[in-house]
All heavy atoms as TSV, in Angstrom:
chain	resi	resn	atom	element	x	y	z
A	1	MET	N	N	0.842	-1.181	0.000
A	1	MET	CA	C	0.000	0.000	0.000
A	1	MET	C	C	0.884	1.240	0.000
A	1	MET	O	O	1.911	1.296	0.665
A	1	MET	CB	C	-0.917	-0.020	1.214
A	1	MET	CG	C	-1.792	1.187	1.305
A	1	MET	SD	S	-3.180	0.833	2.379
A	1	MET	CE	C	-4.309	2.003	1.733
A	2	ALA	N	N	0.467	2.235	-0.716
A	2	ALA	CA	C	1.246	3.463	-0.856
A	2	ALA	C	C	1.186	4.292	0.426
A	2	ALA	O	O	0.198	4.277	1.154
A	2	ALA	CB	C	0.706	4.279	-2.028
A	3	GLU	N	N	2.256	5.025	0.664
A	3	GLU	CA	C	2.294	5.938	1.798
A	3	GLU	C	C	1.424	7.149	1.482
A	3	GLU	O	O	1.434	7.662	0.363
A	3	GLU	CB	C	3.735	6.389	2.035
A	3	GLU	CG	C	3.878	7.360	3.183
A	3	GLU	CD	C	5.309	7.871	3.348
A	3	GLU	OE1	O	6.186	7.531	2.536
A	3	GLU	OE2	O	5.519	8.627	4.293
A	4	THR	N	N	0.651	7.597	2.469
A	4	THR	CA	C	-0.198	8.772	2.285
A	4	THR	C	C	0.046	9.766	3.406
A	4	THR	O	O	0.518	9.408	4.478
A	4	THR	CB	C	-1.697	8.410	2.261
A	4	THR	OG1	O	-2.046	7.778	3.486
A	4	THR	CG2	C	-2.047	7.516	1.101
A	5	ILE	N	N	-0.269	11.018	3.126
A	5	ILE	CA	C	-0.255	12.056	4.150
A	5	ILE	C	C	-1.585	12.791	4.084
A	5	ILE	O	O	-2.221	12.861	3.028
A	5	ILE	CB	C	0.927	13.038	3.982
A	5	ILE	CG1	C	0.880	13.742	2.622
A	5	ILE	CG2	C	2.259	12.355	4.180
A	5	ILE	CD1	C	1.875	14.877	2.484
A	6	HIS	N	N	-2.022	13.309	5.208
A	6	HIS	CA	C	-3.272	14.062	5.296
A	6	HIS	C	C	-2.940	15.436	5.845
A	6	HIS	O	O	-2.212	15.550	6.828
A	6	HIS	CB	C	-4.259	13.369	6.240
A	6	HIS	CG	C	-4.525	11.941	5.894
A	6	HIS	ND1	N	-5.431	11.570	4.931
A	6	HIS	CD2	C	-3.988	10.796	6.359
A	6	HIS	CE1	C	-5.444	10.263	4.838
A	6	HIS	NE2	N	-4.572	9.766	5.698
A	7	ILE	N	N	-3.461	16.470	5.211
A	7	ILE	CA	C	-3.243	17.820	5.721
A	7	ILE	C	C	-4.569	18.566	5.799
A	7	ILE	O	O	-5.467	18.343	4.982
A	7	ILE	CB	C	-2.227	18.623	4.880
A	7	ILE	CG1	C	-2.719	18.834	3.451
A	7	ILE	CG2	C	-0.859	17.978	4.877
A	7	ILE	CD1	C	-1.927	19.875	2.686
A	8	GLU	N	N	-4.681	19.431	6.786
A	8	GLU	CA	C	-5.804	20.347	6.897
A	8	GLU	C	C	-5.343	21.666	6.313
A	8	GLU	O	O	-4.298	22.185	6.708
A	8	GLU	CB	C	-6.212	20.518	8.350
A	8	GLU	CG	C	-6.717	19.256	8.990
A	8	GLU	CD	C	-7.030	19.431	10.454
A	8	GLU	OE1	O	-6.728	20.490	11.031
A	8	GLU	OE2	O	-7.583	18.491	11.034
A	9	THR	N	N	-6.099	22.204	5.366
A	9	THR	CA	C	-5.658	23.400	4.676
A	9	THR	C	C	-6.849	24.230	4.201
A	9	THR	O	O	-7.931	23.691	3.993
A	9	THR	CB	C	-4.761	23.035	3.473
A	9	THR	OG1	O	-4.329	24.227	2.827
A	9	THR	CG2	C	-5.475	22.155	2.478
A	10	THR	N	N	-6.611	25.519	4.044
A	10	THR	CA	C	-7.630	26.381	3.449
A	10	THR	C	C	-7.421	26.501	1.940
A	10	THR	O	O	-8.273	27.023	1.237
A	10	THR	CB	C	-7.616	27.779	4.089
A	10	THR	OG1	O	-6.305	28.334	3.966
A	10	THR	CG2	C	-8.029	27.717	5.551
A	11	LYS	N	N	-6.281	26.012	1.460
A	11	LYS	CA	C	-5.999	26.011	0.023
A	11	LYS	C	C	-6.699	24.820	-0.617
A	11	LYS	O	O	-6.658	23.716	-0.100
A	11	LYS	CB	C	-4.491	25.907	-0.215
A	11	LYS	CG	C	-4.125	25.856	-1.682
A	11	LYS	CD	C	-2.634	25.801	-1.886
A	11	LYS	CE	C	-2.312	25.715	-3.357
A	11	LYS	NZ	N	-0.890	25.622	-3.614
A	12	GLN	N	N	-7.345	25.056	-1.748
A	12	GLN	CA	C	-8.005	23.965	-2.446
A	12	GLN	C	C	-7.079	23.409	-3.507
A	12	GLN	O	O	-6.610	24.124	-4.389
A	12	GLN	CB	C	-9.321	24.414	-3.081
A	12	GLN	CG	C	-10.074	23.262	-3.685
A	12	GLN	CD	C	-11.467	23.635	-4.125
A	12	GLN	OE1	O	-11.877	24.770	-4.018
A	12	GLN	NE2	N	-12.197	22.677	-4.633
A	13	TYR	N	N	-6.817	22.125	-3.417
A	13	TYR	CA	C	-5.995	21.424	-4.399
A	13	TYR	C	C	-6.909	20.735	-5.404
A	13	TYR	O	O	-8.116	20.633	-5.191
A	13	TYR	CB	C	-5.115	20.381	-3.699
A	13	TYR	CG	C	-4.046	20.998	-2.823
A	13	TYR	CD1	C	-4.272	21.265	-1.479
A	13	TYR	CD2	C	-2.816	21.322	-3.364
A	13	TYR	CE1	C	-3.286	21.837	-0.690
A	13	TYR	CE2	C	-1.820	21.889	-2.575
A	13	TYR	CZ	C	-2.058	22.144	-1.242
A	13	TYR	OH	O	-1.081	22.719	-0.465
A	14	GLU	N	N	-6.329	20.253	-6.501
A	14	GLU	CA	C	-7.096	19.541	-7.528
A	14	GLU	C	C	-6.795	18.054	-7.451
A	14	GLU	O	O	-5.632	17.659	-7.294
A	14	GLU	CB	C	-6.725	20.044	-8.920
A	14	GLU	CG	C	-7.158	21.462	-9.203
A	14	GLU	CD	C	-6.805	21.886	-10.614
A	14	GLU	OE1	O	-7.026	21.097	-11.548
A	14	GLU	OE2	O	-6.298	23.000	-10.766
A	15	LEU	N	N	-7.844	17.237	-7.582
A	15	LEU	CA	C	-7.673	15.788	-7.573
A	15	LEU	C	C	-6.820	15.327	-8.751
A	15	LEU	O	O	-6.864	15.921	-9.836
A	15	LEU	CB	C	-9.029	15.088	-7.644
A	15	LEU	CG	C	-9.837	15.053	-6.355
A	15	LEU	CD1	C	-11.212	14.466	-6.639
A	15	LEU	CD2	C	-9.126	14.259	-5.286
A	16	ASN	N	N	-6.069	14.264	-8.531
A	16	ASN	CA	C	-5.265	13.612	-9.570
A	16	ASN	C	C	-4.220	14.529	-10.181
A	16	ASN	O	O	-3.857	14.369	-11.347
A	16	ASN	CB	C	-6.161	13.027	-10.666
A	16	ASN	CG	C	-7.145	12.028	-10.110
A	16	ASN	OD1	O	-6.800	11.197	-9.279
A	16	ASN	ND2	N	-8.381	12.127	-10.527
A	17	LYS	N	N	-3.744	15.473	-9.399
A	17	LYS	CA	C	-2.708	16.380	-9.867
A	17	LYS	C	C	-1.491	16.225	-8.951
A	17	LYS	O	O	-1.632	15.982	-7.766
A	17	LYS	CB	C	-3.230	17.817	-9.829
A	17	LYS	CG	C	-2.331	18.803	-10.524
A	17	LYS	CD	C	-3.030	20.131	-10.695
A	17	LYS	CE	C	-2.110	21.081	-11.441
A	17	LYS	NZ	N	-2.694	22.408	-11.551
A	18	LEU	N	N	-0.299	16.370	-9.528
A	18	LEU	CA	C	0.931	16.263	-8.751
A	18	LEU	C	C	1.329	17.604	-8.174
A	18	LEU	O	O	1.180	18.638	-8.830
A	18	LEU	CB	C	2.073	15.736	-9.630
A	18	LEU	CG	C	1.921	14.319	-10.170
A	18	LEU	CD1	C	3.085	13.993	-11.092
A	18	LEU	CD2	C	1.823	13.317	-9.035
A	19	TYR	N	N	1.845	17.581	-6.951
A	19	TYR	CA	C	2.304	18.786	-6.268
A	19	TYR	C	C	3.660	18.529	-5.650
A	19	TYR	O	O	3.942	17.413	-5.201
A	19	TYR	CB	C	1.320	19.198	-5.164
A	19	TYR	CG	C	-0.009	19.637	-5.701
A	19	TYR	CD1	C	-1.053	18.738	-5.849
A	19	TYR	CD2	C	-0.218	20.957	-6.076
A	19	TYR	CE1	C	-2.274	19.146	-6.354
A	19	TYR	CE2	C	-1.440	21.370	-6.587
A	19	TYR	CZ	C	-2.459	20.462	-6.719
A	19	TYR	OH	O	-3.661	20.872	-7.228
A	20	ALA	N	N	4.489	19.559	-5.607
A	20	ALA	CA	C	5.800	19.466	-4.964
A	20	ALA	C	C	5.767	20.248	-3.661
A	20	ALA	O	O	5.162	21.318	-3.577
A	20	ALA	CB	C	6.877	20.037	-5.883
A	21	ASN	N	N	6.415	19.686	-2.647
A	21	ASN	CA	C	6.625	20.363	-1.374
A	21	ASN	C	C	5.335	20.927	-0.779
A	21	ASN	O	O	5.038	22.104	-0.892
A	21	ASN	CB	C	7.675	21.469	-1.516
A	21	ASN	CG	C	8.978	20.920	-2.047
A	21	ASN	OD1	O	9.300	19.765	-1.822
A	21	ASN	ND2	N	9.720	21.731	-2.741
A	22	ILE	N	N	4.586	20.074	-0.127
A	22	ILE	CA	C	3.319	20.427	0.506
A	22	ILE	C	C	3.586	20.740	1.979
A	22	ILE	O	O	3.965	19.848	2.741
A	22	ILE	CB	C	2.305	19.263	0.407
A	22	ILE	CG1	C	2.103	18.834	-1.036
A	22	ILE	CG2	C	0.998	19.624	1.078
A	22	ILE	CD1	C	1.449	19.846	-1.917
A	23	GLY	N	N	3.404	21.985	2.363
A	23	GLY	CA	C	3.640	22.370	3.758
A	23	GLY	C	C	5.062	22.043	4.192
A	23	GLY	O	O	6.020	22.440	3.534
A	24	ASP	N	N	5.188	21.273	5.269
A	24	ASP	CA	C	6.504	20.869	5.765
A	24	ASP	C	C	7.035	19.614	5.085
A	24	ASP	O	O	8.136	19.170	5.369
A	24	ASP	CB	C	6.445	20.616	7.278
A	24	ASP	CG	C	6.192	21.895	8.054
A	24	ASP	OD1	O	6.515	22.981	7.535
A	24	ASP	OD2	O	5.660	21.807	9.180
A	25	TYR	N	N	6.249	19.014	4.218
A	25	TYR	CA	C	6.649	17.789	3.524
A	25	TYR	C	C	7.380	18.140	2.236
A	25	TYR	O	O	6.889	18.908	1.416
A	25	TYR	CB	C	5.424	16.930	3.184
A	25	TYR	CG	C	4.649	16.485	4.394
A	25	TYR	CD1	C	3.499	17.159	4.788
A	25	TYR	CD2	C	5.056	15.399	5.146
A	25	TYR	CE1	C	2.776	16.755	5.896
A	25	TYR	CE2	C	4.347	14.977	6.260
A	25	TYR	CZ	C	3.209	15.667	6.631
A	25	TYR	OH	O	2.491	15.270	7.726
A	26	LYS	N	N	8.545	17.546	2.050
A	26	LYS	CA	C	9.355	17.795	0.861
A	26	LYS	C	C	9.316	16.574	-0.046
A	26	LYS	O	O	9.567	15.449	0.394
A	26	LYS	CB	C	10.812	18.096	1.247
A	26	LYS	CG	C	10.968	19.252	2.217
A	26	LYS	CD	C	10.484	20.545	1.623
A	26	LYS	CE	C	10.672	21.678	2.607
A	26	LYS	NZ	N	9.762	22.770	2.387
A	27	GLY	N	N	8.974	16.787	-1.308
A	27	GLY	CA	C	8.906	15.698	-2.263
A	27	GLY	C	C	7.847	15.970	-3.312
A	27	GLY	O	O	7.470	17.113	-3.558
A	28	VAL	N	N	7.323	14.891	-3.909
A	28	VAL	CA	C	6.278	14.977	-4.927
A	28	VAL	C	C	5.092	14.155	-4.436
A	28	VAL	O	O	5.251	13.006	-4.009
A	28	VAL	CB	C	6.780	14.443	-6.287
A	28	VAL	CG1	C	5.676	14.487	-7.331
A	28	VAL	CG2	C	7.990	15.235	-6.750
A	29	PHE	N	N	3.899	14.758	-4.508
A	29	PHE	CA	C	2.706	14.141	-3.953
A	29	PHE	C	C	1.547	14.244	-4.936
A	29	PHE	O	O	1.400	15.250	-5.614
A	29	PHE	CB	C	2.323	14.847	-2.637
A	29	PHE	CG	C	3.471	14.919	-1.674
A	29	PHE	CD1	C	4.311	16.023	-1.648
A	29	PHE	CD2	C	3.731	13.874	-0.824
A	29	PHE	CE1	C	5.382	16.087	-0.782
A	29	PHE	CE2	C	4.803	13.918	0.063
A	29	PHE	CZ	C	5.626	15.032	0.076
A	30	ALA	N	N	0.723	13.198	-4.979
A	30	ALA	CA	C	-0.465	13.179	-5.837
A	30	ALA	C	C	-1.696	13.367	-4.963
A	30	ALA	O	O	-1.895	12.637	-3.990
A	30	ALA	CB	C	-0.556	11.852	-6.578
A	31	CYS	N	N	-2.528	14.335	-5.305
A	31	CYS	CA	C	-3.763	14.594	-4.565
A	31	CYS	C	C	-4.773	13.502	-4.919
A	31	CYS	O	O	-5.160	13.375	-6.080
A	31	CYS	CB	C	-4.304	15.971	-4.915
A	31	CYS	SG	S	-5.795	16.405	-4.028
A	32	VAL	N	N	-5.185	12.706	-3.929
A	32	VAL	CA	C	-6.070	11.576	-4.211
A	32	VAL	C	C	-7.443	11.691	-3.563
A	32	VAL	O	O	-8.366	10.962	-3.935
A	32	VAL	CB	C	-5.415	10.234	-3.798
A	32	VAL	CG1	C	-4.195	9.959	-4.663
A	32	VAL	CG2	C	-5.063	10.212	-2.323
A	33	GLU	N	N	-7.610	12.610	-2.589
A	33	GLU	CA	C	-8.913	12.761	-1.952
A	33	GLU	C	C	-9.014	14.131	-1.296
A	33	GLU	O	O	-8.053	14.607	-0.702
A	33	GLU	CB	C	-9.119	11.683	-0.895
A	33	GLU	CG	C	-10.468	11.706	-0.233
A	33	GLU	CD	C	-10.650	10.599	0.790
A	33	GLU	OE1	O	-9.722	9.817	1.024
A	33	GLU	OE2	O	-11.744	10.539	1.362
A	34	ILE	N	N	-10.177	14.756	-1.424
A	34	ILE	CA	C	-10.434	16.050	-0.793
A	34	ILE	C	C	-11.764	15.970	-0.063
A	34	ILE	O	O	-12.788	15.639	-0.669
A	34	ILE	CB	C	-10.489	17.192	-1.820
A	34	ILE	CG1	C	-9.168	17.301	-2.581
A	34	ILE	CG2	C	-10.831	18.510	-1.142
A	34	ILE	CD1	C	-9.219	18.238	-3.767
A	35	GLU	N	N	-11.731	16.241	1.231
A	35	GLU	CA	C	-12.955	16.290	2.026
A	35	GLU	C	C	-13.268	17.750	2.333
A	35	GLU	O	O	-12.486	18.427	3.000
A	35	GLU	CB	C	-12.772	15.511	3.328
A	35	GLU	CG	C	-13.986	15.547	4.226
A	35	GLU	CD	C	-13.755	14.864	5.552
A	35	GLU	OE1	O	-12.953	13.908	5.612
A	35	GLU	OE2	O	-14.369	15.292	6.535
A	36	ASN	N	N	-14.382	18.237	1.807
A	36	ASN	CA	C	-14.807	19.614	2.082
A	36	ASN	C	C	-15.363	19.684	3.496
A	36	ASN	O	O	-16.224	18.900	3.862
A	36	ASN	CB	C	-15.884	20.056	1.098
A	36	ASN	CG	C	-15.346	20.191	-0.302
A	36	ASN	OD1	O	-14.236	20.644	-0.499
A	36	ASN	ND2	N	-16.134	19.796	-1.273
A	37	ARG	N	N	-14.845	20.629	4.274
A	37	ARG	CA	C	-15.335	20.847	5.633
A	37	ARG	C	C	-15.766	22.304	5.739
A	37	ARG	O	O	-15.431	23.113	4.868
A	37	ARG	CB	C	-14.232	20.500	6.640
A	37	ARG	CG	C	-13.783	19.046	6.476
A	37	ARG	CD	C	-12.935	18.513	7.564
A	37	ARG	NE	N	-11.765	19.301	7.881
A	37	ARG	CZ	C	-10.813	18.905	8.709
A	37	ARG	NH1	N	-10.894	17.737	9.292
A	37	ARG	NH2	N	-9.785	19.669	8.963
A	38	PRO	N	N	-16.517	22.654	6.773
A	38	PRO	CA	C	-17.034	24.029	6.866
A	38	PRO	C	C	-15.967	25.125	6.783
A	38	PRO	O	O	-16.161	26.121	6.108
A	38	PRO	CB	C	-17.740	24.054	8.223
A	38	PRO	CG	C	-18.119	22.634	8.464
A	38	PRO	CD	C	-17.031	21.810	7.842
A	39	ALA	N	N	-14.827	24.942	7.443
A	39	ALA	CA	C	-13.824	26.008	7.490
A	39	ALA	C	C	-12.581	25.726	6.651
A	39	ALA	O	O	-11.781	26.619	6.417
A	39	ALA	CB	C	-13.400	26.258	8.934
A	40	ASP	N	N	-12.397	24.470	6.221
A	40	ASP	CA	C	-11.185	24.124	5.483
A	40	ASP	C	C	-11.392	22.831	4.704
A	40	ASP	O	O	-12.515	22.387	4.530
A	40	ASP	CB	C	-9.981	24.014	6.432
A	40	ASP	CG	C	-10.152	22.918	7.487
A	40	ASP	OD1	O	-11.150	22.167	7.433
A	40	ASP	OD2	O	-9.281	22.808	8.364
A	41	TYR	N	N	-10.296	22.263	4.238
A	41	TYR	CA	C	-10.314	21.001	3.501
A	41	TYR	C	C	-9.385	20.015	4.197
A	41	TYR	O	O	-8.313	20.397	4.674
A	41	TYR	CB	C	-9.794	21.182	2.068
A	41	TYR	CG	C	-10.548	22.205	1.276
A	41	TYR	CD1	C	-10.083	23.507	1.166
A	41	TYR	CD2	C	-11.729	21.874	0.616
A	41	TYR	CE1	C	-10.775	24.461	0.441
A	41	TYR	CE2	C	-12.427	22.824	-0.120
A	41	TYR	CZ	C	-11.945	24.109	-0.204
A	41	TYR	OH	O	-12.628	25.049	-0.925
A	42	LEU	N	N	-9.792	18.752	4.254
A	42	LEU	CA	C	-8.891	17.683	4.669
A	42	LEU	C	C	-8.468	17.006	3.378
A	42	LEU	O	O	-9.287	16.405	2.679
A	42	LEU	CB	C	-9.580	16.695	5.605
A	42	LEU	CG	C	-8.710	15.522	6.050
A	42	LEU	CD1	C	-7.485	16.020	6.820
A	42	LEU	CD2	C	-9.505	14.554	6.893
A	43	THR	N	N	-7.210	17.159	3.042
A	43	THR	CA	C	-6.710	16.689	1.754
A	43	THR	C	C	-5.754	15.530	1.962
A	43	THR	O	O	-4.870	15.584	2.812
A	43	THR	CB	C	-6.001	17.838	1.014
A	43	THR	OG1	O	-6.881	18.964	0.967
A	43	THR	CG2	C	-5.642	17.440	-0.406
A	44	THR	N	N	-5.940	14.479	1.173
A	44	THR	CA	C	-5.088	13.293	1.246
A	44	THR	C	C	-4.212	13.246	0.007
A	44	THR	O	O	-4.701	13.383	-1.123
A	44	THR	CB	C	-5.943	12.012	1.323
A	44	THR	OG1	O	-6.807	12.117	2.458
A	44	THR	CG2	C	-5.071	10.776	1.448
A	45	PHE	N	N	-2.919	13.057	0.248
A	45	PHE	CA	C	-1.941	12.948	-0.829
A	45	PHE	C	C	-1.268	11.594	-0.763
A	45	PHE	O	O	-0.948	11.111	0.320
A	45	PHE	CB	C	-0.861	14.030	-0.699
A	45	PHE	CG	C	-1.353	15.424	-0.908
A	45	PHE	CD1	C	-1.788	16.192	0.161
A	45	PHE	CD2	C	-1.388	15.974	-2.170
A	45	PHE	CE1	C	-2.240	17.484	-0.022
A	45	PHE	CE2	C	-1.844	17.269	-2.366
A	45	PHE	CZ	C	-2.272	18.025	-1.291
A	46	GLU	N	N	-1.041	10.999	-1.920
A	46	GLU	CA	C	-0.229	9.792	-2.015
A	46	GLU	C	C	1.195	10.234	-2.319
A	46	GLU	O	O	1.422	11.086	-3.173
A	46	GLU	CB	C	-0.756	8.897	-3.134
A	46	GLU	CG	C	-0.053	7.558	-3.214
A	46	GLU	CD	C	-0.707	6.658	-4.240
A	46	GLU	OE1	O	-1.893	6.334	-4.069
A	46	GLU	OE2	O	-0.014	6.298	-5.215
A	47	VAL	N	N	2.137	9.656	-1.602
A	47	VAL	CA	C	3.538	10.022	-1.784
A	47	VAL	C	C	4.070	9.352	-3.045
A	47	VAL	O	O	4.047	8.129	-3.174
A	47	VAL	CB	C	4.378	9.602	-0.556
A	47	VAL	CG1	C	5.849	9.914	-0.795
A	47	VAL	CG2	C	3.866	10.295	0.697
A	48	VAL	N	N	4.521	10.164	-3.994
A	48	VAL	CA	C	5.156	9.662	-5.211
A	48	VAL	C	C	6.656	9.532	-4.968
A	48	VAL	O	O	7.269	8.518	-5.280
A	48	VAL	CB	C	4.876	10.609	-6.401
A	48	VAL	CG1	C	5.610	10.139	-7.657
A	48	VAL	CG2	C	3.387	10.734	-6.652
A	49	TRP	N	N	7.234	10.562	-4.393
A	49	TRP	CA	C	8.634	10.575	-4.016
A	49	TRP	C	C	8.773	11.519	-2.837
A	49	TRP	O	O	8.160	12.582	-2.819
A	49	TRP	CB	C	9.505	11.072	-5.171
A	49	TRP	CG	C	10.941	11.243	-4.788
A	49	TRP	CD1	C	11.895	10.281	-4.763
A	49	TRP	CD2	C	11.580	12.451	-4.357
A	49	TRP	NE1	N	13.092	10.814	-4.334
A	49	TRP	CE2	C	12.917	12.143	-4.084
A	49	TRP	CE3	C	11.143	13.757	-4.174
A	49	TRP	CZ2	C	13.822	13.106	-3.641
A	49	TRP	CZ3	C	12.047	14.694	-3.729
A	49	TRP	CH2	C	13.376	14.370	-3.477
A	50	ARG	N	N	9.524	11.104	-1.824
A	50	ARG	CA	C	9.661	11.933	-0.633
A	50	ARG	C	C	11.124	12.097	-0.267
A	50	ARG	O	O	11.860	11.118	-0.206
A	50	ARG	CB	C	8.902	11.307	0.525
A	50	ARG	CG	C	8.841	12.176	1.744
A	50	ARG	CD	C	7.847	11.609	2.698
A	50	ARG	NE	N	7.784	12.410	3.909
A	50	ARG	CZ	C	6.985	12.177	4.911
A	50	ARG	NH1	N	6.157	11.149	4.853
A	50	ARG	NH2	N	6.994	12.947	5.968
A	51	HIS	N	N	11.516	13.325	-0.039
A	51	HIS	CA	C	12.881	13.619	0.384
A	51	HIS	C	C	12.999	13.276	1.865
A	51	HIS	O	O	12.237	13.768	2.664
A	51	HIS	CB	C	13.202	15.093	0.162
A	51	HIS	CG	C	14.573	15.485	0.591
A	51	HIS	ND1	N	15.688	15.007	-0.025
A	51	HIS	CD2	C	14.994	16.294	1.593
A	51	HIS	CE1	C	16.758	15.494	0.573
A	51	HIS	NE2	N	16.360	16.294	1.562
A	52	LYS	N	N	13.929	12.408	2.196
A	52	LYS	CA	C	14.071	11.973	3.597
A	52	LYS	C	C	15.334	12.510	4.209
A	52	LYS	O	O	16.292	12.753	3.630
A	52	LYS	CB	C	14.052	10.469	3.684
A	52	LYS	CG	C	12.748	9.930	3.117
A	52	LYS	CD	C	12.412	8.605	3.667
A	52	LYS	CE	C	11.093	8.181	3.053
A	52	LYS	NZ	N	10.339	7.297	3.763
């Protein structure tokens, strides 16, 4: 199973799009799920490559 990270954010990301360096996480991440909440979004990213 792929490694995932979850972040709470007010920025809206797009599903199935790659992003580099999300918050404190360094690497490349694919947005795989977005949960709309009243004040923000809970966004799930699958780790494509992560700088360790």
